[in-house]
C-alpha positions in Angstrom: -13.0 -6.7 -6.9 -14.3 -9.2 -9.4 -11.0 -9.1 -11.3 -9.1 -10.0 -8.1 -11.3 -12.9 -7.5 -10.7 -14.2 -11.0 -7.0 -13.9 -10.5 -6.5 -15.4 -7.1 -9.2 -18.1 -6.8 -7.7 -20.7 -9.1 -4.5 -20.9 -7.1 -6.0 -21.2 -3.6 -9.4 -22.6 -4.0 -8.7 -26.3 -3.5 -6.2 -26.1 -0.6 -8.0 -23.3 1.2 -11.4 -25.0 0.7 -10.1 -28.1 2.5 -8.7 -25.8 5.2 -12.0 -24.0 5.5 -13.9 -27.2 5.7 -11.7 -28.6 8.4 -11.9 -25.4 10.4 -15.6 -25.1 10.1 -16.1 -28.7 11.3 -13.8 -28.1 14.3 -15.6 -24.8 15.0 -18.9 -26.5 15.1 -17.5 -29.2 17.4 -16.0 -26.5 19.6 -12.5 -28.0 19.3 -11.0 -24.6 18.5 -11.8 -21.0 19.5 -11.0 -19.2 16.2 -10.7 -20.0 12.5 -7.3 -21.1 11.1 -5.2 -18.3 9.7 -5.6 -17.4 6.0 -1.8 -17.7 5.5 -0.1 -21.0 6.2 2.3 -20.6 9.1 0.8 -17.5 10.5 0.8 -17.5 14.3 -2.5 -18.0 16.1 -1.8 -15.4 18.8 0.9 -13.0 20.0 3.7 -14.4 22.2 6.1 -12.3 24.2 9.5 -13.5 25.3 10.9 -10.2 26.5 10.1 -6.5 27.0 10.1 -4.3 23.9 12.7 -3.3 22.9 14.4 -6.5 24.0 18.1 -7.2 24.6 18.9 -7.9 20.9 17.0 -4.8 19.7 18.8 -2.7 22.2 22.1 -4.1 21.1 21.3 -3.2 17.5 20.1 0.2 18.5 23.4 1.0 20.1 25.2 -0.1 16.9 23.0 2.0 14.7 23.0 5.0 17.0 26.7 5.6 16.1 25.8 6.9 12.7 22.0 7.5 12.7 19.3 9.0 14.9 17.5 6.0 16.5 14.9 7.7 18.7 12.0 6.8 16.4 12.9 3.1 16.2 10.8 0.9 18.4 12.5 -2.5 17.7 14.2 -4.4 15.0 12.2 -6.8 12.8 13.0 -10.4 11.9 11.6 -10.3 8.3 12.1 -14.0 7.7 10.0 -15.1 10.8 7.3 -12.5 10.4 4.2 -14.0 8.8 0.8 -12.7 7.8 -0.6 -10.2 10.3 2.1 -10.9 12.9 5.5 -9.2 13.2 8.4 -11.0 14.9 11.1 -8.8 16.4 14.8 -9.5 16.8 14.2 -10.9 20.3 11.5 -13.4 19.1 8.5 -11.5 20.3 5.5 -12.2 18.1 3.1 -9.2 17.9 -0.1 -8.4 16.0 1.0 -5.7 13.6 -1.5 -2.8 13.2 1.2 -0.6 11.7 2.3 -2.7 8.7 5.3 -0.4 7.8 3.1 2.6 7.3 0.4 0.5 5.6 2.7 -0.8 2.9 1.8 -4.5 3.7 -1.9 -4.7 3.1 -1.8 -8.5 2.8 0.8 -9.2 5.5 4.3 -10.4 5.8 5.7 -13.1 3.5 2.5 -13.8 1.7 3.0 -16.9 -0.5 1.4 -15.3 -3.5 3.6 -12.2 -3.3 6.6 -14.5 -2.9 5.6 -16.4 -6.0 5.0 -13.2 -8.0 8.4 -11.8 -6.9 10.2 -14.6 -8.7 9.0 -13.4 -12.1 11.4 -11.6 -14.5 8.8 -8.8 -14.9 8.9 -8.2 -11.2 12.7 -8.1 -11.1 12.9 -5.8 -14.2 10.7 -3.2 -12.6 12.2 -3.5 -9.2 15.7 -3.0 -10.5 14.9 0.1 -12.6 11.9 1.6 -10.6 10.8 3.7 -13.6 9.4 7.2 -13.1 5.9 6.4 -14.1 4.9 10.1 -14.4 7.6 10.9 -17.0 9.3 7.7 -18.3 7.1 4.7 -17.8 8.0 1.4 -19.3 6.6 0.4 -22.7 4.3 -2.2 -21.2 2.8 0.2 -18.6 -0.4 0.9 -20.7 -1.1 -2.8 -21.1 -0.5 -3.3 -17.3 -3.0 -0.6 -16.3 -5.6 -1.9 -18.8 -5.4 -5.5 -17.6 -5.3 -4.6 -13.8 -6.6 -1.3 -12.6 -9.0 -0.6 -15.4 -10.8 -3.9 -14.8 -11.6 -3.1 -11.2 -12.1 0.7 -11.6 -15.5 2.1 -10.4 -17.9 2.9 -13.2 -17.3 6.4 -14.6 -13.7 6.7 -13.3 -11.5 6.2 -16.3 -8.4 8.1 -15.1 -5.8 6.1 -13.1 -3.2 7.8 -10.8 -0.4 5.5 -9.9 2.4 8.0 -8.9 1.2 8.8 -5.4 2.3 5.8 -3.4 3.9 7.3 -0.3 3.6 10.0 2.3 5.8 12.4 0.4 3.5 12.2 -2.6 0.5 12.7 -0.4 2.1 15.9 1.0 2.9 17.1 -2.5 -0.7 16.6 -3.6 -1.9 18.4 -0.5 0.2 21.4 -1.5 -1.2 21.2 -5.0 -4.7 21.3 -3.6 -3.8 24.4 -1.6 -2.5 26.2 -4.7 -5.6 25.2 -6.6 -7.8 26.6 -3.8 -5.8 29.8 -3.8 -6.4 30.2 -7.5 -10.2 29.9 -7.3 -10.8 33.7 -7.0 -8.7 34.2 -10.1 -10.9 31.8 -12.0 -14.0 33.5 -10.7 -13.1 36.7 -12.6 -15.5 39.5 -11.5 -17.3 37.3 -9.0 -14.7 37.0 -6.2 -16.6 34.4 -4.1 -14.7 31.3 -3.3 -17.1 29.0 -5.1 -15.7 26.6 -7.7 -19.0 26.9 -9.7 -17.4 29.6 -11.9 -14.5 27.4 -13.0 -15.2 26.5 -16.6 -15.1 22.9 -17.8 -12.5 23.8 -20.4 -10.2 24.9 -17.6 -10.8 21.6 -15.7 -10.0 19.6 -18.8 -6.9 21.7 -19.5 -5.6 21.0 -16.0 -6.2 17.2 -16.3 -4.6 17.0 -19.8 -1.8 19.4 -18.8 -2.7 21.9 -21.6 -1.0 25.3 -21.0 -3.3 28.0 -19.9 -2.8 31.7 -18.9 -3.0 30.9 -15.2 -2.1 33.6 -12.7 1.2 33.3 -11.0 1.3 32.5 -7.4 3.6 34.9 -5.6 
């Protein structure tokens, strides 16, 4: 995580240091019961104005239900008012969000640094096209990986997998693991135990580098 520190510290150190110093002083004097939030404007605690779903969410559910199955929907979100770790629904209820849209918001709602990054032309270019990184990545993709993921990669892990970013990809890779497990006896030749010890290193390298091999068909 040293790379992340080098990237983020210059932009937040002065303002956040003052915030931290003020918070620490107040904490010692017992003027507050918890540290100030890391994101300016983030609520200090949940506040509820109605039941969930509230009247406005129910109204929107009725509208959406005319052309979509709404049974999984809990409430509608006010994306503009949601901040940091707290989600605000259409009825103004402020709740601590432990779901984060299926863990797609690791640093919270409307993070100022994310908003700043989203204004760049590079961000817009990739968001508009959404290139298929596994088959047609953009020409600057190698440089991006080298300057970001490779700098924080654990020692000995040189391979970077960036095309498994959702639940569907996770399921796809699970099926791949099942097929690989099924093929283990084929690799073991005469020894039909289910140990992977008999898989040769050349076969492992061929699989990683996508070199064609005479693999058995799965049927």
